[in-house]
C-alpha positions as CSV (number, residue, x, y, z in Angstrom):
1,M,-0.3,-0.1,-0.2
2,S,1.4,3.4,-1.1
3,S,1.3,6.3,1.6
4,R,0.5,9.9,1.5
5,R,4.5,10.5,1.0
6,D,4.2,8.8,-2.8
7,R,1.4,11.4,-3.7
8,P,3.8,13.8,-5.5
9,Y,4.8,10.8,-7.6
10,Q,0.9,9.9,-8.0
11,Q,0.1,13.4,-9.0
12,M,2.8,13.3,-11.8
13,K,1.1,10.3,-13.2
14,T,-2.0,12.1,-12.9
15,L,-1.0,15.0,-15.0
16,D,-0.1,12.6,-17.7
17,I,-3.5,11.2,-17.8
18,L,-5.3,14.5,-17.5
19,F,-3.0,16.3,-20.1
20,G,-1.3,13.1,-21.9
21,E,2.3,12.6,-21.9
22,S,3.1,15.0,-24.1
23,Q,3.8,18.7,-23.0
24,P,0.4,20.5,-22.9
25,V,-0.1,23.6,-24.7
26,A,-1.8,26.2,-22.4
27,E,-4.5,28.9,-23.5
28,I,-5.4,32.1,-22.0
29,V,-9.0,32.8,-21.8
30,S,-11.3,34.8,-19.4
31,I,-12.3,33.6,-16.3
32,E,-16.0,34.4,-16.7
33,A,-16.1,32.3,-19.4
34,I,-15.3,28.8,-17.0
35,C,-18.1,27.3,-15.3
36,L,-18.2,24.9,-12.5
37,P,-19.6,21.4,-13.8
38,P,-23.0,20.4,-12.1
39,Q,-21.8,17.6,-9.9
40,Q,-18.4,18.2,-8.1
41,P,-16.5,15.6,-6.5
42,R,-15.0,17.8,-4.1
43,R,-16.8,19.3,-1.3
44,Y,-14.6,21.0,1.2
45,F,-11.5,22.9,1.1
46,D,-9.3,23.7,4.2
47,P,-9.6,27.4,4.8
48,Q,-6.0,27.6,5.7
49,A,-4.5,25.5,2.8
50,M,-7.2,27.8,0.6
51,Q,-5.9,30.9,1.9
52,E,-2.0,29.9,1.3
53,L,-3.0,29.3,-2.4
54,V,-4.8,32.6,-2.6
55,E,-1.7,34.5,-1.6
56,S,0.6,32.4,-3.6
57,V,-1.6,33.1,-6.7
58,R,-1.6,36.7,-6.0
59,Q,2.1,36.9,-5.9
60,H,2.9,34.7,-8.8
61,G,-0.6,33.8,-10.4
62,I,-1.6,30.3,-12.0
63,L,1.8,28.3,-12.4
64,Q,0.1,25.1,-13.3
65,P,-2.8,25.5,-16.1
66,L,-6.5,24.2,-15.5
67,L,-8.2,21.4,-17.6
68,V,-11.4,22.5,-19.2
69,R,-13.3,20.7,-21.8
70,L,-15.4,22.9,-24.6
71,L,-19.2,23.8,-24.2
72,P,-21.4,25.4,-26.7
73,D,-21.5,29.3,-26.9
74,N,-17.4,29.3,-26.3
75,K,-17.8,28.6,-22.9
76,Y,-15.7,26.2,-21.0
77,E,-16.4,23.7,-18.2
78,L,-13.6,23.4,-15.3
79,V,-12.7,19.4,-15.4
80,A,-9.5,19.7,-12.8
81,G,-7.9,22.5,-10.8
82,E,-11.0,23.8,-8.8
83,R,-8.9,25.1,-6.0
84,R,-6.9,27.1,-8.3
85,Y,-10.0,28.3,-10.1
86,R,-11.5,29.6,-6.7
87,A,-7.9,31.2,-5.9
88,A,-8.1,33.2,-9.0
89,K,-11.6,34.6,-8.5
90,E,-10.6,35.3,-5.1
91,V,-7.8,37.9,-6.3
92,N,-9.8,38.6,-9.5
93,L,-8.0,37.6,-12.0
94,T,-9.7,38.2,-15.6
95,E,-7.7,35.4,-17.4
96,V,-6.2,32.0,-16.3
97,P,-4.2,29.7,-18.7
98,V,-6.0,26.5,-19.7
99,V,-5.7,23.4,-21.5
100,I,-8.8,22.6,-23.6
101,R,-9.5,18.5,-23.9
102,E,-12.6,17.0,-25.9
103,L,-14.3,15.1,-23.3
104,N,-17.7,13.2,-22.6
105,D,-19.4,13.6,-19.3
106,E,-18.2,10.5,-18.2
107,E,-14.7,11.1,-19.2
108,A,-14.7,14.7,-17.5
109,M,-16.1,13.3,-14.5
110,Q,-13.6,10.3,-14.2
111,L,-10.7,13.0,-14.6
112,S,-11.9,15.3,-12.2
113,L,-12.4,12.3,-9.7
114,I,-8.6,10.9,-10.2
115,E,-7.2,14.4,-9.9
116,N,-8.8,14.9,-6.6
117,L,-8.3,11.3,-5.4
118,C,-4.2,12.2,-5.8
119,R,-4.3,15.4,-3.7
120,E,-2.5,15.7,-0.6
121,D,-5.1,17.4,1.4
122,L,-8.0,15.6,0.8
123,N,-9.9,14.2,3.6
124,P,-10.8,10.3,4.1
125,V,-14.5,10.8,3.5
126,E,-14.3,12.6,0.5
127,E,-11.7,10.3,-0.8
128,T,-14.0,7.0,0.2
129,E,-16.8,8.7,-1.5
130,G,-15.0,9.8,-4.7
131,I,-13.3,6.3,-4.9
132,L,-17.1,4.8,-5.0
133,Q,-17.8,7.7,-7.5
134,L,-15.1,6.2,-9.8
135,L,-15.8,2.9,-9.4
136,A,-19.5,3.2,-10.3
137,L,-18.3,5.3,-13.3
138,R,-16.1,2.3,-14.4
139,L,-18.5,-0.3,-13.6
140,G,-21.6,1.4,-15.5
141,G,-23.6,1.7,-12.3
142,N,-24.9,3.5,-9.5
143,V,-22.9,4.2,-6.5
144,D,-25.4,2.6,-4.1
145,D,-24.1,-0.8,-5.9
146,I,-20.7,-0.5,-5.5
147,T,-20.6,-1.3,-1.5
148,P,-22.7,-4.3,-1.6
149,L,-20.5,-5.4,-4.3
150,L,-17.6,-4.8,-2.5
151,Y,-18.9,-6.6,0.5
152,K,-19.5,-9.5,-1.6
153,M,-16.1,-9.2,-2.9
154,K,-15.0,-9.2,0.6
155,N,-16.8,-12.3,1.7
156,A,-15.7,-14.5,-1.3
157,A,-12.1,-13.6,-0.5
158,D,-12.7,-14.9,2.9
159,K,-13.9,-18.0,1.8
160,N,-11.6,-18.7,-1.3
161,D,-7.7,-18.6,-1.5
162,E,-7.7,-18.4,-5.1
163,F,-10.1,-15.4,-5.0
164,R,-7.3,-13.7,-2.4
165,H,-4.4,-14.3,-4.5
166,N,-5.4,-12.1,-7.5
167,V,-7.5,-14.9,-9.2
168,M,-10.6,-12.5,-10.3
169,P,-13.7,-14.8,-10.7
170,N,-15.9,-11.9,-12.8
171,P,-15.4,-9.0,-14.9
172,E,-16.6,-6.8,-12.4
173,A,-14.3,-8.0,-9.7
174,Q,-11.0,-7.8,-12.3
175,L,-12.3,-3.7,-13.0
176,V,-12.3,-3.2,-9.1
177,E,-9.0,-4.6,-8.6
178,E,-7.5,-2.8,-11.8
179,T,-9.3,0.5,-10.6
180,F,-7.4,0.2,-7.2
181,T,-4.2,-0.7,-8.8
182,S,-4.3,2.5,-10.8
183,L,-4.8,4.6,-8.1
184,G,-2.0,3.6,-6.0
185,L,-3.6,4.9,-3.0
186,M,-4.7,1.3,-1.0
187,T,-5.7,-2.4,-1.8
188,W,-9.5,-2.7,-2.3
189,E,-9.5,-5.1,0.6
190,S,-7.7,-2.4,2.8
191,F,-10.7,0.1,1.5
192,V,-13.5,-2.0,2.6
193,K,-12.2,-2.7,5.7
194,N,-11.2,0.7,6.9
195,R,-12.7,3.3,4.8
196,L,-16.3,2.1,4.1
197,P,-17.1,1.9,7.8
198,L,-16.6,5.7,7.7
199,L,-19.8,6.5,5.8
200,N,-21.7,4.7,8.6
201,L,-20.0,7.0,11.4
202,P,-22.8,9.4,13.3
203,D,-23.6,12.6,11.4
204,D,-21.6,14.7,14.2
205,V,-18.4,12.7,14.2
206,L,-18.5,12.6,10.2
207,A,-19.0,16.3,9.8
208,E,-15.7,16.8,11.8
209,L,-13.8,14.1,9.9
210,R,-15.0,15.8,6.7
211,Q,-13.5,19.1,7.8
212,G,-10.1,17.3,8.7
213,K,-10.6,18.5,12.1
214,I,-9.8,14.6,13.3
215,A,-8.0,11.7,12.4
216,Y,-10.2,8.4,11.1
217,T,-8.8,6.3,13.5
218,K,-9.9,8.5,16.2
219,A,-13.3,9.0,14.8
220,K,-14.2,5.3,14.5
221,V,-13.1,5.1,18.7
222,I,-15.7,7.7,19.2
223,A,-18.3,6.9,17.4
224,R,-18.8,3.6,19.4
225,L,-20.3,6.3,22.0
226,K,-24.0,5.6,21.4
227,D,-25.0,8.6,24.0
228,E,-25.1,11.7,21.8
229,T,-24.3,14.1,24.6
230,L,-21.4,11.9,25.9
231,R,-20.0,11.5,22.1
232,Q,-20.4,15.2,21.3
233,E,-18.4,15.8,24.8
234,L,-15.3,13.4,24.0
235,L,-15.4,14.5,20.1
236,K,-14.9,18.3,21.3
237,A,-12.0,17.4,23.9
238,A,-10.8,15.4,21.2
239,I,-10.3,18.1,18.9
240,S,-9.4,20.9,21.0
241,E,-7.1,19.1,23.5
242,N,-5.7,17.1,20.7
243,L,-5.9,13.7,22.4
244,S,-4.0,10.5,21.4
245,L,-6.1,7.4,20.4
246,T,-5.0,6.1,23.8
247,Q,-6.2,9.1,25.6
248,I,-9.7,8.7,23.5
249,Q,-10.0,5.0,24.5
250,S,-9.4,5.5,28.0
251,R,-11.8,8.3,28.1
252,L,-14.2,5.9,26.3
253,K,-13.6,3.2,28.6
254,A,-14.8,5.3,31.6
255,Q,-18.1,6.4,29.9
256,L,-19.3,3.0,28.2
257,P,-22.4,1.9,29.7
258,T,-23.0,-1.6,31.0
259,S,-25.2,-2.2,28.0
260,D,-21.7,-2.0,25.8
261,T,-20.2,-4.6,28.2
262,N,-22.8,-6.9,27.4
263,E,-22.2,-6.2,23.7
264,R,-18.9,-7.4,23.8
265,K,-19.2,-10.3,26.1
266,E,-22.1,-11.4,23.4
267,R,-19.5,-10.7,20.5
268,L,-17.0,-12.9,21.9
269,E,-19.1,-15.8,22.3
270,G,-20.6,-15.3,19.2
271,T,-16.9,-15.6,17.6
272,I,-16.4,-18.6,19.7
273,R,-19.4,-20.3,18.0
274,R,-18.4,-19.6,14.9
275,V,-14.9,-20.9,15.3
276,K,-16.5,-24.2,16.4
277,Q,-19.2,-24.0,13.7
278,T,-16.4,-23.9,10.6
279,R,-13.9,-25.9,12.6
280,V,-11.4,-23.7,11.9
281,W,-8.6,-25.9,13.2
282,E,-9.1,-28.4,10.2
283,D,-7.9,-25.6,7.9
284,H,-4.0,-25.4,8.2
285,H,-3.7,-22.1,6.5
286,K,-6.4,-20.7,8.8
287,W,-5.6,-22.4,11.8
288,N,-1.7,-20.8,11.8
289,H,-3.2,-17.4,12.0
290,L,-5.6,-18.3,14.7
291,E,-2.9,-20.1,16.6
292,A,-0.9,-16.8,16.6
293,L,-3.9,-15.2,17.7
294,L,-4.9,-17.3,20.4
295,A,-1.0,-17.1,21.7
296,Q,-1.7,-12.9,22.1
297,I,-4.9,-14.1,23.8
298,E,-3.3,-16.3,26.3
299,E,-0.3,-14.0,26.9
300,L,-2.9,-11.2,27.5
301,L,-5.0,-13.1,30.0
302,A,-1.7,-14.2,31.5
303,Q,-1.3,-10.5,32.7
304,E,-4.1,-10.3,34.7
């Protein structure tokens, strides 16, 4: 899996996708002739980062051309470069450099999504939503259909070693694999495990996460508090006091009601039942993983 440090390289690849491998020839057009697309992948812009960009544009102008496509009546629709476009409007530029490409609606949306997904400051929620949109476009379906497909793939992978080792059983699964490989951000398995659950977070937690005020690992822990008042108090403290994940977990443990303790017990008993039903000890590959986990559990219990 690639890290955020890999983003400059990914952004270079994205420029090749957006503009082509040859050096683009920029044209100067009136900023008033450019309009934003009706559906925009990006919803939140960090105020501080935007202000820094505004000051840069004020001093140096637009250094990297915007990507646009031609519309009727000599108008242009922005495909990539919304932050630069907004900064140019902020400093009252009348003209900006652009690269014009002939794109249909689907191609324009895909390029816009890819450009945003390779940005270093994109928050995890927007990244998750953007990947789902990109998958929907490439699979020719609706965004609502992608999540069930990914969970279906995950369940199949858990049961089938051939699936897990990149033997894709159908064209849809293969296209999903190829999309994640081309983005270079994470594997589709990691996306299902770590990112899809973010979209089910409570609205208050999701709002702060969307604005980049809290890490998603901390957000997932805070979301375990079902009491809205207690959750908002912990969320506010985590942000204002910059609490570590360990500190958040410690405060959460003190606030979890008895019902949550019962849920933990039921989850543990349910897992034990599933282990017995599936006779994991008869599967050599799975038993090796389980044996390592059992050793950790035994070590943990020995510390009591």
